mmCIF file of the N, C-alpha and C atoms, coordinates in Angstrom:
data_MODEL
# 
_entry.id   MODEL 
# 
loop_
_atom_site.group_PDB 
_atom_site.id 
_atom_site.type_symbol 
_atom_site.label_atom_id 
_atom_site.label_alt_id 
_atom_site.label_comp_id 
_atom_site.label_asym_id 
_atom_site.label_entity_id 
_atom_site.label_seq_id 
_atom_site.pdbx_PDB_ins_code 
_atom_site.Cartn_x 
_atom_site.Cartn_y 
_atom_site.Cartn_z 
_atom_site.occupancy 
_atom_site.B_iso_or_equiv 
_atom_site.pdbx_formal_charge 
_atom_site.auth_seq_id 
_atom_site.auth_comp_id 
_atom_site.auth_asym_id 
_atom_site.auth_atom_id 
_atom_site.pdbx_PDB_model_num 
ATOM 1   N N  . MET A 1 1  ? 0.563   -1.200  0.079   1.00 0.00 ? 1  MET A N  1 
ATOM 2   C CA . MET A 1 1  ? 0.087   -0.137  0.322   1.00 0.00 ? 1  MET A CA 1 
ATOM 3   C C  . MET A 1 1  ? 0.801   1.550   -0.056  1.00 0.00 ? 1  MET A C  1 
ATOM 4   N N  . ALA A 1 2  ? 1.908   1.436   0.831   1.00 0.00 ? 2  ALA A N  1 
ATOM 5   C CA . ALA A 1 2  ? 2.649   2.418   0.499   1.00 0.00 ? 2  ALA A CA 1 
ATOM 6   C C  . ALA A 1 2  ? 3.461   2.736   -0.327  1.00 0.00 ? 2  ALA A C  1 
ATOM 7   N N  . PHE A 1 3  ? 3.596   1.596   -1.670  1.00 0.00 ? 3  PHE A N  1 
ATOM 8   C CA . PHE A 1 3  ? 4.466   1.659   -2.561  1.00 0.00 ? 3  PHE A CA 1 
ATOM 9   C C  . PHE A 1 3  ? 3.108   2.867   -3.444  1.00 0.00 ? 3  PHE A C  1 
ATOM 10  N N  . PHE A 1 4  ? 1.840   2.436   -3.848  1.00 0.00 ? 4  PHE A N  1 
ATOM 11  C CA . PHE A 1 4  ? 0.762   2.873   -4.241  1.00 0.00 ? 4  PHE A CA 1 
ATOM 12  C C  . PHE A 1 4  ? 0.642   4.896   -3.647  1.00 0.00 ? 4  PHE A C  1 
ATOM 13  N N  . ARG A 1 5  ? 0.856   4.636   -2.364  1.00 0.00 ? 5  ARG A N  1 
ATOM 14  C CA . ARG A 1 5  ? 0.792   5.877   -2.149  1.00 0.00 ? 5  ARG A CA 1 
ATOM 15  C C  . ARG A 1 5  ? 1.922   6.993   -2.381  1.00 0.00 ? 5  ARG A C  1 
ATOM 16  N N  . GLU A 1 6  ? 3.192   6.240   -2.713  1.00 0.00 ? 6  GLU A N  1 
ATOM 17  C CA . GLU A 1 6  ? 4.437   7.056   -2.840  1.00 0.00 ? 6  GLU A CA 1 
ATOM 18  C C  . GLU A 1 6  ? 4.308   7.397   -4.485  1.00 0.00 ? 6  GLU A C  1 
ATOM 19  N N  . LEU A 1 7  ? 3.449   6.460   -5.141  1.00 0.00 ? 7  LEU A N  1 
ATOM 20  C CA . LEU A 1 7  ? 3.319   6.603   -6.519  1.00 0.00 ? 7  LEU A CA 1 
ATOM 21  C C  . LEU A 1 7  ? 2.600   7.811   -6.978  1.00 0.00 ? 7  LEU A C  1 
ATOM 22  N N  . VAL A 1 8  ? 1.445   8.223   -6.084  1.00 0.00 ? 8  VAL A N  1 
ATOM 23  C CA . VAL A 1 8  ? 0.830   9.188   -6.542  1.00 0.00 ? 8  VAL A CA 1 
ATOM 24  C C  . VAL A 1 8  ? 1.008   10.516  -5.805  1.00 0.00 ? 8  VAL A C  1 
ATOM 25  N N  . SER A 1 9  ? 2.387   10.712  -4.455  1.00 0.00 ? 9  SER A N  1 
ATOM 26  C CA . SER A 1 9  ? 2.528   11.496  -4.327  1.00 0.00 ? 9  SER A CA 1 
ATOM 27  C C  . SER A 1 9  ? 3.251   12.419  -4.825  1.00 0.00 ? 9  SER A C  1 
ATOM 28  N N  . ASP A 1 10 ? 3.489   13.612  -4.562  1.00 0.00 ? 10 ASP A N  1 
ATOM 29  C CA . ASP A 1 10 ? 3.845   15.045  -5.513  1.00 0.00 ? 10 ASP A CA 1 
ATOM 30  C C  . ASP A 1 10 ? 5.701   14.948  -5.342  1.00 0.00 ? 10 ASP A C  1 
ATOM 31  N N  . THR A 1 11 ? 6.246   14.264  -4.279  1.00 0.00 ? 11 THR A N  1 
ATOM 32  C CA . THR A 1 11 ? 7.155   14.380  -3.916  1.00 0.00 ? 11 THR A CA 1 
ATOM 33  C C  . THR A 1 11 ? 7.818   12.232  -4.037  1.00 0.00 ? 11 THR A C  1 
ATOM 34  N N  . ASN A 1 12 ? 7.407   11.910  -4.983  1.00 0.00 ? 12 ASN A N  1 
ATOM 35  C CA . ASN A 1 12 ? 7.769   10.753  -5.218  1.00 0.00 ? 12 ASN A CA 1 
ATOM 36  C C  . ASN A 1 12 ? 9.210   10.170  -5.844  1.00 0.00 ? 12 ASN A C  1 
ATOM 37  N N  . THR A 1 13 ? 9.997   9.455   -5.815  1.00 0.00 ? 13 THR A N  1 
ATOM 38  C CA . THR A 1 13 ? 11.300  8.936   -6.295  1.00 0.00 ? 13 THR A CA 1 
ATOM 39  C C  . THR A 1 13 ? 10.809  7.910   -7.408  1.00 0.00 ? 13 THR A C  1 
ATOM 40  N N  . ILE A 1 14 ? 9.626   7.663   -7.826  1.00 0.00 ? 14 ILE A N  1 
ATOM 41  C CA . ILE A 1 14 ? 9.261   6.335   -8.739  1.00 0.00 ? 14 ILE A CA 1 
ATOM 42  C C  . ILE A 1 14 ? 8.628   7.084   -10.086 1.00 0.00 ? 14 ILE A C  1 
ATOM 43  N N  . ASN A 1 15 ? 9.517   6.601   -10.985 1.00 0.00 ? 15 ASN A N  1 
ATOM 44  C CA . ASN A 1 15 ? 9.056   7.146   -12.582 1.00 0.00 ? 15 ASN A CA 1 
ATOM 45  C C  . ASN A 1 15 ? 7.678   6.757   -12.881 1.00 0.00 ? 15 ASN A C  1 
ATOM 46  N N  . GLU A 1 16 ? 6.612   7.456   -13.144 1.00 0.00 ? 16 GLU A N  1 
ATOM 47  C CA . GLU A 1 16 ? 5.780   7.353   -13.702 1.00 0.00 ? 16 GLU A CA 1 
ATOM 48  C C  . GLU A 1 16 ? 5.411   6.584   -14.692 1.00 0.00 ? 16 GLU A C  1 
ATOM 49  N N  . LYS A 1 17 ? 6.392   7.063   -16.012 1.00 0.00 ? 17 LYS A N  1 
ATOM 50  C CA . LYS A 1 17 ? 6.308   6.634   -17.058 1.00 0.00 ? 17 LYS A CA 1 
ATOM 51  C C  . LYS A 1 17 ? 7.087   5.159   -17.477 1.00 0.00 ? 17 LYS A C  1 
ATOM 52  N N  . SER A 1 18 ? 7.736   4.822   -16.595 1.00 0.00 ? 18 SER A N  1 
ATOM 53  C CA . SER A 1 18 ? 8.451   3.664   -16.668 1.00 0.00 ? 18 SER A CA 1 
ATOM 54  C C  . SER A 1 18 ? 7.559   2.383   -16.040 1.00 0.00 ? 18 SER A C  1 
ATOM 55  N N  . PHE A 1 19 ? 6.877   2.795   -14.847 1.00 0.00 ? 19 PHE A N  1 
ATOM 56  C CA . PHE A 1 19 ? 6.134   1.923   -14.260 1.00 0.00 ? 19 PHE A CA 1 
ATOM 57  C C  . PHE A 1 19 ? 4.798   1.452   -14.975 1.00 0.00 ? 19 PHE A C  1 
ATOM 58  N N  . VAL A 1 20 ? 3.994   2.545   -15.223 1.00 0.00 ? 20 VAL A N  1 
ATOM 59  C CA . VAL A 1 20 ? 3.316   2.325   -16.356 1.00 0.00 ? 20 VAL A CA 1 
ATOM 60  C C  . VAL A 1 20 ? 3.584   1.258   -17.713 1.00 0.00 ? 20 VAL A C  1 
ATOM 61  N N  . GLY A 1 21 ? 5.073   1.684   -18.501 1.00 0.00 ? 21 GLY A N  1 
ATOM 62  C CA . GLY A 1 21 ? 5.416   0.842   -19.360 1.00 0.00 ? 21 GLY A CA 1 
ATOM 63  C C  . GLY A 1 21 ? 5.574   -0.751  -19.002 1.00 0.00 ? 21 GLY A C  1 
ATOM 64  N N  . VAL A 1 22 ? 6.023   -0.802  -17.543 1.00 0.00 ? 22 VAL A N  1 
ATOM 65  C CA . VAL A 1 22 ? 6.589   -1.704  -17.070 1.00 0.00 ? 22 VAL A CA 1 
ATOM 66  C C  . VAL A 1 22 ? 4.988   -2.825  -16.987 1.00 0.00 ? 22 VAL A C  1 
ATOM 67  N N  . VAL A 1 23 ? 3.996   -2.109  -16.299 1.00 0.00 ? 23 VAL A N  1 
ATOM 68  C CA . VAL A 1 23 ? 2.788   -2.738  -15.832 1.00 0.00 ? 23 VAL A CA 1 
ATOM 69  C C  . VAL A 1 23 ? 2.214   -3.143  -17.659 1.00 0.00 ? 23 VAL A C  1 
ATOM 70  N N  . SER A 1 24 ? 2.361   -2.352  -18.426 1.00 0.00 ? 24 SER A N  1 
ATOM 71  C CA . SER A 1 24 ? 1.997   -2.604  -19.896 1.00 0.00 ? 24 SER A CA 1 
ATOM 72  C C  . SER A 1 24 ? 2.356   -3.853  -20.410 1.00 0.00 ? 24 SER A C  1 
ATOM 73  N N  . PHE A 1 25 ? 3.488   -4.010  -20.131 1.00 0.00 ? 25 PHE A N  1 
ATOM 74  C CA . PHE A 1 25 ? 4.155   -5.104  -20.783 1.00 0.00 ? 25 PHE A CA 1 
ATOM 75  C C  . PHE A 1 25 ? 4.423   -6.446  -20.177 1.00 0.00 ? 25 PHE A C  1 
ATOM 76  N N  . VAL A 1 26 ? 3.764   -6.292  -18.798 1.00 0.00 ? 26 VAL A N  1 
ATOM 77  C CA . VAL A 1 26 ? 3.481   -7.509  -18.207 1.00 0.00 ? 26 VAL A CA 1 
ATOM 78  C C  . VAL A 1 26 ? 2.094   -8.051  -18.861 1.00 0.00 ? 26 VAL A C  1 
ATOM 79  N N  . MET A 1 27 ? 1.192   -7.209  -19.011 1.00 0.00 ? 27 MET A N  1 
ATOM 80  C CA . MET A 1 27 ? -0.044  -7.338  -19.367 1.00 0.00 ? 27 MET A CA 1 
ATOM 81  C C  . MET A 1 27 ? -0.047  -8.397  -21.192 1.00 0.00 ? 27 MET A C  1 
ATOM 82  N N  . MET A 1 28 ? 0.924   -7.757  -21.592 1.00 0.00 ? 28 MET A N  1 
ATOM 83  C CA . MET A 1 28 ? 1.209   -8.299  -22.923 1.00 0.00 ? 28 MET A CA 1 
ATOM 84  C C  . MET A 1 28 ? 1.678   -9.537  -22.812 1.00 0.00 ? 28 MET A C  1 
ATOM 85  N N  . ILE A 1 29 ? 2.970   -9.408  -21.734 1.00 0.00 ? 29 ILE A N  1 
ATOM 86  C CA . ILE A 1 29 ? 2.883   -11.319 -21.324 1.00 0.00 ? 29 ILE A CA 1 
ATOM 87  C C  . ILE A 1 29 ? 2.127   -11.967 -21.317 1.00 0.00 ? 29 ILE A C  1 
ATOM 88  N N  . ILE A 1 30 ? 1.033   -11.422 -20.440 1.00 0.00 ? 30 ILE A N  1 
ATOM 89  C CA . ILE A 1 30 ? -0.026  -12.171 -19.816 1.00 0.00 ? 30 ILE A CA 1 
ATOM 90  C C  . ILE A 1 30 ? -0.806  -12.919 -21.296 1.00 0.00 ? 30 ILE A C  1 
ATOM 91  N N  . LEU A 1 31 ? -1.105  -11.910 -21.886 1.00 0.00 ? 31 LEU A N  1 
ATOM 92  C CA . LEU A 1 31 ? -1.588  -11.658 -23.340 1.00 0.00 ? 31 LEU A CA 1 
ATOM 93  C C  . LEU A 1 31 ? -1.581  -12.884 -23.632 1.00 0.00 ? 31 LEU A C  1 
ATOM 94  N N  . PHE A 1 32 ? 0.325   -12.953 -23.756 1.00 0.00 ? 32 PHE A N  1 
ATOM 95  C CA . PHE A 1 32 ? 0.821   -13.941 -24.819 1.00 0.00 ? 32 PHE A CA 1 
ATOM 96  C C  . PHE A 1 32 ? 0.451   -15.119 -24.396 1.00 0.00 ? 32 PHE A C  1 
ATOM 97  N N  . GLY A 1 33 ? 0.939   -15.562 -23.129 1.00 0.00 ? 33 GLY A N  1 
ATOM 98  C CA . GLY A 1 33 ? 0.902   -16.734 -22.391 1.00 0.00 ? 33 GLY A CA 1 
ATOM 99  C C  . GLY A 1 33 ? -0.688  -17.715 -22.258 1.00 0.00 ? 33 GLY A C  1 
ATOM 100 N N  . THR A 1 34 ? -1.101  -16.639 -21.835 1.00 0.00 ? 34 THR A N  1 
ATOM 101 C CA . THR A 1 34 ? -2.991  -16.917 -22.209 1.00 0.00 ? 34 THR A CA 1 
ATOM 102 C C  . THR A 1 34 ? -3.140  -17.769 -23.707 1.00 0.00 ? 34 THR A C  1 
ATOM 103 N N  . ASP A 1 35 ? -2.513  -16.889 -24.876 1.00 0.00 ? 35 ASP A N  1 
ATOM 104 C CA . ASP A 1 35 ? -3.266  -17.082 -26.051 1.00 0.00 ? 35 ASP A CA 1 
ATOM 105 C C  . ASP A 1 35 ? -2.445  -18.474 -26.242 1.00 0.00 ? 35 ASP A C  1 
ATOM 106 N N  . ILE A 1 36 ? -1.311  -18.870 -25.637 1.00 0.00 ? 36 ILE A N  1 
ATOM 107 C CA . ILE A 1 36 ? -0.771  -19.739 -26.297 1.00 0.00 ? 36 ILE A CA 1 
ATOM 108 C C  . ILE A 1 36 ? -1.147  -21.350 -25.542 1.00 0.00 ? 36 ILE A C  1 
ATOM 109 N N  . VAL A 1 37 ? -1.758  -21.027 -24.381 1.00 0.00 ? 37 VAL A N  1 
ATOM 110 C CA . VAL A 1 37 ? -2.272  -22.283 -23.721 1.00 0.00 ? 37 VAL A CA 1 
ATOM 111 C C  . VAL A 1 37 ? -3.739  -22.564 -24.038 1.00 0.00 ? 37 VAL A C  1 
ATOM 112 N N  . THR A 1 38 ? -4.215  -21.414 -24.400 1.00 0.00 ? 38 THR A N  1 
ATOM 113 C CA . THR A 1 38 ? -5.614  -21.628 -25.110 1.00 0.00 ? 38 THR A CA 1 
ATOM 114 C C  . THR A 1 38 ? -5.401  -22.332 -26.170 1.00 0.00 ? 38 THR A C  1 
ATOM 115 N N  . GLY A 1 39 ? -4.515  -21.987 -27.417 1.00 0.00 ? 39 GLY A N  1 
ATOM 116 C CA . GLY A 1 39 ? -4.284  -22.605 -28.531 1.00 0.00 ? 39 GLY A CA 1 
ATOM 117 C C  . GLY A 1 39 ? -3.592  -23.966 -28.169 1.00 0.00 ? 39 GLY A C  1 
ATOM 118 N N  . ILE A 1 40 ? -2.829  -24.061 -27.041 1.00 0.00 ? 40 ILE A N  1 
ATOM 119 C CA . ILE A 1 40 ? -2.550  -25.922 -27.061 1.00 0.00 ? 40 ILE A CA 1 
ATOM 120 C C  . ILE A 1 40 ? -3.855  -26.789 -26.843 1.00 0.00 ? 40 ILE A C  1 
ATOM 121 N N  . MET A 1 41 ? -4.680  -25.979 -25.791 1.00 0.00 ? 41 MET A N  1 
ATOM 122 C CA . MET A 1 41 ? -5.854  -26.796 -25.521 1.00 0.00 ? 41 MET A CA 1 
ATOM 123 C C  . MET A 1 41 ? -7.047  -26.734 -26.796 1.00 0.00 ? 41 MET A C  1 
ATOM 124 N N  . GLY A 1 42 ? -6.710  -25.656 -27.717 1.00 0.00 ? 42 GLY A N  1 
ATOM 125 C CA . GLY A 1 42 ? -7.414  -26.044 -28.485 1.00 0.00 ? 42 GLY A CA 1 
ATOM 126 C C  . GLY A 1 42 ? -8.668  -25.255 -28.681 1.00 0.00 ? 42 GLY A C  1 
ATOM 127 N N  . ILE A 1 43 ? -8.784  -24.078 -27.808 1.00 0.00 ? 43 ILE A N  1 
ATOM 128 C CA . ILE A 1 43 ? -9.719  -23.231 -27.517 1.00 0.00 ? 43 ILE A CA 1 
ATOM 129 C C  . ILE A 1 43 ? -8.979  -22.023 -28.189 1.00 0.00 ? 43 ILE A C  1 
ATOM 130 N N  . LYS A 1 44 ? -9.994  -21.485 -29.086 1.00 0.00 ? 44 LYS A N  1 
ATOM 131 C CA . LYS A 1 44 ? -9.720  -19.718 -29.686 1.00 0.00 ? 44 LYS A CA 1 
ATOM 132 C C  . LYS A 1 44 ? -9.443  -18.808 -28.700 1.00 0.00 ? 44 LYS A C  1 
ATOM 133 N N  . LEU A 1 45 ? -8.961  -17.988 -28.569 1.00 0.00 ? 45 LEU A N  1 
ATOM 134 C CA . LEU A 1 45 ? -8.768  -16.888 -27.696 1.00 0.00 ? 45 LEU A CA 1 
ATOM 135 C C  . LEU A 1 45 ? -9.034  -15.345 -28.191 1.00 0.00 ? 45 LEU A C  1 
ATOM 136 N N  . ALA A 1 46 ? -10.074 -15.019 -28.181 1.00 0.00 ? 46 ALA A N  1 
ATOM 137 C CA . ALA A 1 46 ? -10.679 -13.937 -28.957 1.00 0.00 ? 46 ALA A CA 1 
ATOM 138 C C  . ALA A 1 46 ? -10.203 -12.625 -28.492 1.00 0.00 ? 46 ALA A C  1 
ATOM 139 N N  . VAL A 1 47 ? -9.187  -12.040 -28.799 1.00 0.00 ? 47 VAL A N  1 
ATOM 140 C CA . VAL A 1 47 ? -8.793  -10.605 -28.421 1.00 0.00 ? 47 VAL A CA 1 
ATOM 141 C C  . VAL A 1 47 ? -8.688  -9.677  -29.168 1.00 0.00 ? 47 VAL A C  1 
ATOM 142 N N  . GLU A 1 48 ? -9.275  -8.699  -29.405 1.00 0.00 ? 48 GLU A N  1 
ATOM 143 C CA . GLU A 1 48 ? -9.465  -7.790  -30.250 1.00 0.00 ? 48 GLU A CA 1 
ATOM 144 C C  . GLU A 1 48 ? -8.320  -6.867  -30.600 1.00 0.00 ? 48 GLU A C  1 
ATOM 145 N N  . LYS A 1 49 ? -8.177  -6.929  -31.560 1.00 0.00 ? 49 LYS A N  1 
ATOM 146 C CA . LYS A 1 49 ? -6.662  -6.111  -32.142 1.00 0.00 ? 49 LYS A CA 1 
ATOM 147 C C  . LYS A 1 49 ? -6.326  -4.838  -31.437 1.00 0.00 ? 49 LYS A C  1 
ATOM 148 N N  . TRP A 1 50 ? -6.932  -3.739  -31.468 1.00 0.00 ? 50 TRP A N  1 
ATOM 149 C CA . TRP A 1 50 ? -7.264  -2.730  -30.715 1.00 0.00 ? 50 TRP A CA 1 
ATOM 150 C C  . TRP A 1 50 ? -6.446  -2.674  -29.068 1.00 0.00 ? 50 TRP A C  1 
ATOM 151 N N  . ILE A 1 51 ? -7.188  -3.849  -28.776 1.00 0.00 ? 51 ILE A N  1 
ATOM 152 C CA . ILE A 1 51 ? -6.527  -3.714  -27.093 1.00 0.00 ? 51 ILE A CA 1 
ATOM 153 C C  . ILE A 1 51 ? -5.060  -4.504  -27.296 1.00 0.00 ? 51 ILE A C  1 
ATOM 154 N N  . PHE A 1 52 ? -4.534  -5.083  -28.091 1.00 0.00 ? 52 PHE A N  1 
ATOM 155 C CA . PHE A 1 52 ? -3.091  -5.578  -27.983 1.00 0.00 ? 52 PHE A CA 1 
ATOM 156 C C  . PHE A 1 52 ? -2.423  -4.458  -28.361 1.00 0.00 ? 52 PHE A C  1 
ATOM 157 N N  . ASP A 1 53 ? -2.769  -3.611  -29.710 1.00 0.00 ? 53 ASP A N  1 
ATOM 158 C CA . ASP A 1 53 ? -1.744  -2.769  -30.416 1.00 0.00 ? 53 ASP A CA 1 
ATOM 159 C C  . ASP A 1 53 ? -2.073  -1.276  -29.033 1.00 0.00 ? 53 ASP A C  1 
ATOM 160 N N  . GLY A 1 54 ? -3.193  -1.363  -28.235 1.00 0.00 ? 54 GLY A N  1 
ATOM 161 C CA . GLY A 1 54 ? -3.168  -0.402  -26.780 1.00 0.00 ? 54 GLY A CA 1 
ATOM 162 C C  . GLY A 1 54 ? -2.002  -0.665  -26.296 1.00 0.00 ? 54 GLY A C  1 
ATOM 163 N N  . PHE A 1 55 ? -2.105  -2.024  -25.687 1.00 0.00 ? 55 PHE A N  1 
ATOM 164 C CA . PHE A 1 55 ? -0.768  -2.384  -24.792 1.00 0.00 ? 55 PHE A CA 1 
ATOM 165 C C  . PHE A 1 55 ? 0.315   -2.070  -25.527 1.00 0.00 ? 55 PHE A C  1 
ATOM 166 N N  . MET A 1 56 ? 0.610   -2.319  -27.156 1.00 0.00 ? 56 MET A N  1 
ATOM 167 C CA . MET A 1 56 ? 2.261   -2.360  -27.785 1.00 0.00 ? 56 MET A CA 1 
ATOM 168 C C  . MET A 1 56 ? 2.434   -1.036  -27.655 1.00 0.00 ? 56 MET A C  1 
ATOM 169 N N  . LEU A 1 57 ? 1.431   -0.185  -28.115 1.00 0.00 ? 57 LEU A N  1 
ATOM 170 C CA . LEU A 1 57 ? 2.010   1.383   -28.025 1.00 0.00 ? 57 LEU A CA 1 
ATOM 171 C C  . LEU A 1 57 ? 2.262   1.848   -26.870 1.00 0.00 ? 57 LEU A C  1 
ATOM 172 N N  . LEU A 1 58 ? 1.435   1.729   -25.611 1.00 0.00 ? 58 LEU A N  1 
ATOM 173 C CA . LEU A 1 58 ? 1.799   2.321   -24.827 1.00 0.00 ? 58 LEU A CA 1 
ATOM 174 C C  . LEU A 1 58 ? 3.009   1.837   -24.137 1.00 0.00 ? 58 LEU A C  1 
ATOM 175 N N  . THR A 1 59 ? 3.336   0.403   -24.027 1.00 0.00 ? 59 THR A N  1 
ATOM 176 C CA . THR A 1 59 ? 4.521   -0.164  -23.946 1.00 0.00 ? 59 THR A CA 1 
ATOM 177 C C  . THR A 1 59 ? 5.874   0.808   -24.634 1.00 0.00 ? 59 THR A C  1 
ATOM 178 N N  . VAL A 1 60 ? 6.106   0.614   -25.982 1.00 0.00 ? 60 VAL A N  1 
ATOM 179 C CA . VAL A 1 60 ? 6.524   1.468   -26.425 1.00 0.00 ? 60 VAL A CA 1 
ATOM 180 C C  . VAL A 1 60 ? 6.859   3.182   -26.163 1.00 0.00 ? 60 VAL A C  1 
ATOM 181 N N  . LEU A 1 61 ? 6.010   3.795   -26.016 1.00 0.00 ? 61 LEU A N  1 
ATOM 182 C CA . LEU A 1 61 ? 5.817   5.045   -25.862 1.00 0.00 ? 61 LEU A CA 1 
ATOM 183 C C  . LEU A 1 61 ? 6.401   5.267   -24.223 1.00 0.00 ? 61 LEU A C  1 
ATOM 184 N N  . CYS A 1 62 ? 5.910   4.647   -23.563 1.00 0.00 ? 62 CYS A N  1 
ATOM 185 C CA . CYS A 1 62 ? 6.873   4.912   -22.408 1.00 0.00 ? 62 CYS A CA 1 
ATOM 186 C C  . CYS A 1 62 ? 8.266   4.644   -22.252 1.00 0.00 ? 62 CYS A C  1 
ATOM 187 N N  . PHE A 1 63 ? 8.901   3.923   -22.649 1.00 0.00 ? 63 PHE A N  1 
ATOM 188 C CA . PHE A 1 63 ? 10.205  3.315   -22.779 1.00 0.00 ? 63 PHE A CA 1 
ATOM 189 C C  . PHE A 1 63 ? 10.669  4.568   -23.469 1.00 0.00 ? 63 PHE A C  1 
ATOM 190 N N  . GLY A 1 64 ? 10.090  5.262   -23.996 1.00 0.00 ? 64 GLY A N  1 
ATOM 191 C CA . GLY A 1 64 ? 10.997  6.356   -24.780 1.00 0.00 ? 64 GLY A CA 1 
ATOM 192 C C  . GLY A 1 64 ? 11.476  6.026   -26.133 1.00 0.00 ? 64 GLY A C  1 
ATOM 193 N N  . ILE A 1 65 ? 10.834  4.902   -26.485 1.00 0.00 ? 65 ILE A N  1 
ATOM 194 C CA . ILE A 1 65 ? 11.633  4.505   -28.119 1.00 0.00 ? 65 ILE A CA 1 
ATOM 195 C C  . ILE A 1 65 ? 10.596  5.618   -29.106 1.00 0.00 ? 65 ILE A C  1 
ATOM 196 N N  . SER A 1 66 ? 11.766  5.943   -30.180 1.00 0.00 ? 66 SER A N  1 
ATOM 197 C CA . SER A 1 66 ? 11.281  7.166   -30.671 1.00 0.00 ? 66 SER A CA 1 
ATOM 198 C C  . SER A 1 66 ? 10.485  6.572   -31.702 1.00 0.00 ? 66 SER A C  1 
ATOM 199 N N  . GLU A 1 67 ? 10.415  5.049   -32.258 1.00 0.00 ? 67 GLU A N  1 
ATOM 200 C CA . GLU A 1 67 ? 9.665   4.784   -33.327 1.00 0.00 ? 67 GLU A CA 1 
ATOM 201 C C  . GLU A 1 67 ? 8.179   4.795   -32.889 1.00 0.00 ? 67 GLU A C  1 
ATOM 202 N N  . GLY A 1 68 ? 7.850   5.133   -31.718 1.00 0.00 ? 68 GLY A N  1 
ATOM 203 C CA . GLY A 1 68 ? 6.534   4.788   -31.301 1.00 0.00 ? 68 GLY A CA 1 
ATOM 204 C C  . GLY A 1 68 ? 5.831   5.744   -31.352 1.00 0.00 ? 68 GLY A C  1 
ATOM 205 N N  . SER A 1 69 ? 6.377   7.224   -31.527 1.00 0.00 ? 69 SER A N  1 
ATOM 206 C CA . SER A 1 69 ? 6.285   8.387   -32.095 1.00 0.00 ? 69 SER A CA 1 
ATOM 207 C C  . SER A 1 69 ? 5.429   8.388   -33.551 1.00 0.00 ? 69 SER A C  1 
ATOM 208 N N  . LYS A 1 70 ? 6.429   7.697   -34.463 1.00 0.00 ? 70 LYS A N  1 
ATOM 209 C CA . LYS A 1 70 ? 6.052   7.663   -35.869 1.00 0.00 ? 70 LYS A CA 1 
ATOM 210 C C  . LYS A 1 70 ? 5.038   6.553   -35.804 1.00 0.00 ? 70 LYS A C  1 
ATOM 211 N N  . ILE A 1 71 ? 4.788   5.313   -35.439 1.00 0.00 ? 71 ILE A N  1 
ATOM 212 C CA . ILE A 1 71 ? 3.867   4.350   -35.697 1.00 0.00 ? 71 ILE A CA 1 
ATOM 213 C C  . ILE A 1 71 ? 2.520   5.081   -35.095 1.00 0.00 ? 71 ILE A C  1 
ATOM 214 N N  . LEU A 1 72 ? 2.690   5.860   -34.055 1.00 0.00 ? 72 LEU A N  1 
ATOM 215 C CA . LEU A 1 72 ? 1.340   6.568   -33.582 1.00 0.00 ? 72 LEU A CA 1 
ATOM 216 C C  . LEU A 1 72 ? 0.904   7.562   -34.919 1.00 0.00 ? 72 LEU A C  1 
ATOM 217 N N  . GLN A 1 73 ? 1.758   8.708   -35.373 1.00 0.00 ? 73 GLN A N  1 
ATOM 218 C CA . GLN A 1 73 ? 1.522   9.361   -36.092 1.00 0.00 ? 73 GLN A CA 1 
ATOM 219 C C  . GLN A 1 73 ? 0.951   8.761   -37.576 1.00 0.00 ? 73 GLN A C  1 
ATOM 220 N N  . LYS A 1 74 ? 1.502   7.735   -37.891 1.00 0.00 ? 74 LYS A N  1 
ATOM 221 C CA . LYS A 1 74 ? 1.238   7.053   -39.246 1.00 0.00 ? 74 LYS A CA 1 
ATOM 222 C C  . LYS A 1 74 ? -0.447  6.755   -39.202 1.00 0.00 ? 74 LYS A C  1 
ATOM 223 N N  . ARG A 1 75 ? -0.642  6.159   -37.763 1.00 0.00 ? 75 ARG A N  1 
ATOM 224 C CA . ARG A 1 75 ? -2.198  5.594   -37.706 1.00 0.00 ? 75 ARG A CA 1 
ATOM 225 C C  . ARG A 1 75 ? -3.001  6.529   -37.740 1.00 0.00 ? 75 ARG A C  1 
ATOM 226 N N  . VAL A 1 76 ? -2.671  7.651   -37.018 1.00 0.00 ? 76 VAL A N  1 
ATOM 227 C CA . VAL A 1 76 ? -3.283  9.130   -37.128 1.00 0.00 ? 76 VAL A CA 1 
ATOM 228 C C  . VAL A 1 76 ? -3.736  9.637   -38.397 1.00 0.00 ? 76 VAL A C  1 
ATOM 229 N N  . ASN A 1 77 ? -2.751  9.422   -39.056 1.00 0.00 ? 77 ASN A N  1 
ATOM 230 C CA . ASN A 1 77 ? -2.650  9.853   -40.283 1.00 0.00 ? 77 ASN A CA 1 
ATOM 231 C C  . ASN A 1 77 ? -3.664  8.796   -41.289 1.00 0.00 ? 77 ASN A C  1 
ATOM 232 N N  . LYS A 1 78 ? -3.567  7.869   -41.211 1.00 0.00 ? 78 LYS A N  1 
ATOM 233 C CA . LYS A 1 78 ? -4.570  6.730   -41.906 1.00 0.00 ? 78 LYS A CA 1 
ATOM 234 C C  . LYS A 1 78 ? -5.949  7.189   -42.037 1.00 0.00 ? 78 LYS A C  1 
ATOM 235 N N  . LYS A 1 79 ? -6.483  7.645   -40.789 1.00 0.00 ? 79 LYS A N  1 
ATOM 236 C CA . LYS A 1 79 ? -7.775  7.862   -40.378 1.00 0.00 ? 79 LYS A CA 1 
ATOM 237 C C  . LYS A 1 79 ? -8.207  9.254   -41.029 1.00 0.00 ? 79 LYS A C  1 
# 
């Protein structure tokens, strides 16, 4: 509980962007693992493409990879 209290405080030492990036990456790993396990069991896992793309872009942008902004700009320009 103290971790989350420090996370939202004004004088924290936690990098919020890195924290969000790690959480997003962990969610992607859980999604991959679940997809592999359900594939082995013969069950089709229905995951919307926009959900996975959201986690992917969030992870890329949070870790400061400059290509993430280029990908995001290309998708916005398509629409």
